[in-house]
Structure formats: C-alpha cells, structure tokens
C-alpha positions as CSV (number, residue, x, y, z in Angstrom):
1,M,37.4,112.8,51.1
2,A,40.1,113.2,48.8
3,R,39.6,115.6,45.8
4,I,41.3,113.0,43.4
5,A,40.8,109.6,42.7
6,Y,43.6,107.2,43.5
7,P,44.6,103.4,43.5
8,E,43.0,101.6,46.4
9,T,45.6,98.8,45.8
10,I,49.2,98.8,44.2
11,A,47.7,96.5,41.7
12,D,45.3,99.4,40.5
13,A,48.2,101.8,40.2
14,P,49.8,102.6,36.5
15,E,52.1,100.1,36.0
16,A,55.2,102.2,35.8
17,S,54.3,103.1,39.6
18,Q,53.5,99.5,40.8
19,P,57.2,98.5,41.4
20,L,57.9,101.7,43.2
21,L,54.8,101.5,45.4
22,S,55.7,98.0,46.2
23,Q,59.4,99.2,47.3
24,A,57.7,101.7,49.5
25,E,55.3,99.1,51.0
26,A,58.1,97.1,52.1
27,A,59.8,99.7,53.6
28,L,57.1,100.9,55.5
29,G,55.2,97.8,56.0
30,K,52.1,99.1,54.5
31,S,51.0,100.6,51.6
32,I,50.0,104.2,52.4
33,N,47.5,106.6,50.6
34,L,49.9,109.3,49.9
35,H,52.4,107.0,47.8
36,R,49.3,105.5,46.0
37,L,48.0,109.1,45.3
38,V,51.3,110.3,44.1
39,G,51.8,107.2,42.0
40,T,48.9,108.5,39.8
41,S,51.9,110.3,38.4
42,P,54.9,107.4,37.9
43,Q,57.4,110.3,37.4
44,T,56.4,112.3,40.2
45,L,56.3,109.0,42.7
46,E,59.8,108.3,41.4
47,G,61.0,111.7,42.4
48,L,59.7,111.7,45.7
49,L,60.9,108.3,46.5
50,S,64.4,109.1,44.9
51,L,64.6,112.1,46.7
52,N,63.6,110.6,50.2
53,G,66.1,107.8,49.2
54,A,69.0,109.9,48.6
55,L,68.2,112.1,51.6
56,G,68.2,109.0,53.8
57,K,71.5,108.1,53.0
58,G,72.8,111.4,54.4
59,K,74.7,112.4,57.5
60,L,71.5,113.2,59.3
61,K,70.1,110.5,61.9
62,P,66.4,108.8,61.3
63,A,65.3,110.4,64.5
64,L,66.2,114.0,63.3
65,R,64.7,113.6,59.9
66,E,61.6,112.5,61.4
67,Q,61.5,115.4,63.9
68,I,62.1,117.7,60.8
69,A,59.1,116.1,59.2
70,L,57.0,116.7,62.2
71,A,58.0,120.4,62.5
72,V,57.6,121.2,58.7
73,A,54.2,119.3,58.8
74,N,53.2,121.6,61.7
75,V,54.2,124.7,60.0
76,N,52.3,123.8,56.9
77,G,49.2,122.9,58.9
78,C,49.2,119.1,57.2
79,T,46.9,116.9,58.7
80,Y,48.0,113.7,56.8
81,C,51.7,114.3,57.6
82,N,51.1,114.9,61.2
83,A,49.6,111.9,61.8
84,A,52.1,109.8,59.4
85,H,55.2,111.1,61.0
86,S,53.6,111.0,64.6
87,F,53.2,107.3,63.7
88,V,56.5,106.9,62.3
89,A,58.5,108.7,65.1
90,S,56.5,106.6,67.8
91,Q,55.8,103.2,66.4
92,L,59.2,102.9,64.2
93,L,61.7,105.0,65.8
94,K,60.4,104.8,69.4
95,L,60.6,108.2,70.2
96,D,58.7,109.4,73.3
97,A,55.6,111.4,73.1
98,E,57.4,114.5,74.6
99,T,60.1,114.2,72.1
100,I,57.2,114.2,69.4
101,E,55.3,117.0,70.5
102,A,58.4,119.2,71.1
103,A,59.5,118.3,67.3
104,R,56.1,119.3,66.0
105,Q,56.8,122.7,67.5
106,G,60.3,123.0,66.0
107,R,62.0,122.1,69.5
108,S,64.2,119.6,71.0
109,H,65.8,119.3,74.9
110,D,68.8,118.6,72.9
111,A,70.4,121.9,72.2
112,K,72.1,120.7,69.0
113,L,68.9,119.2,67.8
114,D,66.7,122.2,68.9
115,A,69.3,124.1,66.5
116,A,68.3,122.1,63.6
117,L,64.7,122.0,64.2
118,T,64.7,125.8,64.6
119,F,66.6,126.2,61.4
120,A,64.1,124.0,59.7
121,R,61.3,125.7,61.0
122,Q,62.9,129.2,59.9
123,V,63.6,127.7,56.5
124,A,59.8,126.6,56.2
125,T,58.1,129.7,57.6
126,A,60.3,132.2,55.6
127,R,60.2,129.8,52.4
128,G,64.0,129.8,52.4
129,G,64.5,133.5,53.2
130,V,66.5,133.0,56.5
131,S,68.9,135.8,58.0
132,E,72.6,135.4,58.2
133,A,72.1,134.9,62.0
134,E,69.4,132.3,61.6
135,L,72.0,130.5,59.2
136,E,75.0,131.0,61.7
137,A,73.0,129.7,64.5
138,V,72.7,126.1,62.9
139,R,76.4,126.3,62.0
140,A,77.6,127.2,65.5
141,A,75.7,124.3,66.8
142,G,78.0,122.1,64.8
143,Y,76.1,121.4,61.6
144,S,78.4,121.6,58.3
145,D,77.4,123.0,55.3
146,A,76.6,119.5,54.0
147,E,74.3,118.9,56.6
148,V,72.6,122.2,56.3
149,L,72.0,121.4,52.8
150,E,70.3,118.1,54.0
151,I,68.1,119.8,56.4
152,I,66.9,122.2,53.8
153,G,66.5,118.8,51.4
154,H,64.1,117.5,54.2
155,V,62.4,120.9,54.6
156,V,61.8,120.6,50.8
157,L,60.8,117.1,50.8
158,N,58.1,117.4,53.5
159,T,57.0,120.7,52.1
160,F,56.2,118.8,48.8
161,T,54.2,116.0,50.6
162,N,52.4,118.5,52.6
163,Y,51.4,120.6,49.6
164,V,50.4,117.4,47.8
165,N,48.3,116.1,50.9
166,E,46.7,119.4,51.6
167,V,45.8,120.0,47.9
168,F,44.1,116.7,47.3
169,K,42.9,116.4,50.8
170,T,44.4,112.9,51.1
171,D,42.3,110.4,53.4
172,V,44.4,109.9,56.5
173,D,45.5,106.3,57.2
174,F,47.5,106.7,60.4
175,P,46.0,107.5,63.8
176,Q,44.8,111.1,64.0
177,V,46.9,113.8,66.1
178,E,45.7,117.1,67.2
179,A,47.3,120.4,65.7
180,V,49.7,122.0,68.2
181,A,50.6,125.6,68.4
182,A,53.9,126.2,66.7
C-alpha cells in the first residue's frame, strides 16, 4: 500500500496537473499511478515530464532509453519501475524477453548497446563517480559526448522515478516482474 494518498483519477488531481496527466495518459495509453502520485505536486510533475520529453528528442533510440531505464531500476531495486519498463519494453517497443532480462542486468548482446548499458549501470552504482577508463570505454564504443550526456540524463530521470516509487511505495499497476541479480 502506498505511503501517500494520490489521486485515483486525473479529475481528482490538482487542477494544474490535470492537463499534464492527460498528455501523459495519451502518450502511454493509460493513466499510471506514478504520474498521478507525482501530480500531487504540479511543479514536480511538470519537471519530470519536461525532462522526459526533452530527452525523448535526443539522439538515443527509444529501445536504448528503455533498456537504460531497466538497468537503473534494477540497480536501485525499484519494483514499480522494473514492472513498468518491462511492460513498455515488451508491449510497446516489442523487445524480446532475452533483451529485456539482459538490459535489467545492464547488458546487451550488441557491443555498442552493451557499452551504453554498462556505463549507465556504472553511473547509477557509483552515483556519478565513474573512472576515466569507464568514460573512455563508452566513448570508444562510438558514443559522442552529447550522447554520453543523454545516457547520464536518462540515469538521472530514472533514478528520480525509482526514488519516488521506493519512498512512497507506489502501487504497481503493471504486471509484476521478479528481481534479477545485477
């Protein structure tokens, strides 16, 4: 059970959050508990959706963005985000189960994607304190500095949602997934 009372419907949310929640619902095809919970603070919801929208316009492909989300959720032990991003990866992006499980472990069978996921895991695990060698490895795999910044941005975005969900124990409204060893 959640540790915070949050709106059950968009209509129950603070007025300033309602248009943002409607936009998020249109993008995902449903209103999710995380968005309605964050919508308790319209400014926080706006910040979350703005960062997500800005990063969505970046150079990283949607599949890699979702794989980063899975890796970070697993590092942070976020039950909600593991379930949500597994659902998005499988149902919306049509990634196969093996790819999803590898991503949750911060891995990929594709060498370039593996470098990005390894780096994302390192950033999340070390709270940004990566070594020169770790940074050079992701660059050597073919990622520009702009793309490295986007990877970091996705780690930050997903760490934020992981922390919100873990602090407030958001009710999971996606099919549950089992934790995997990182």
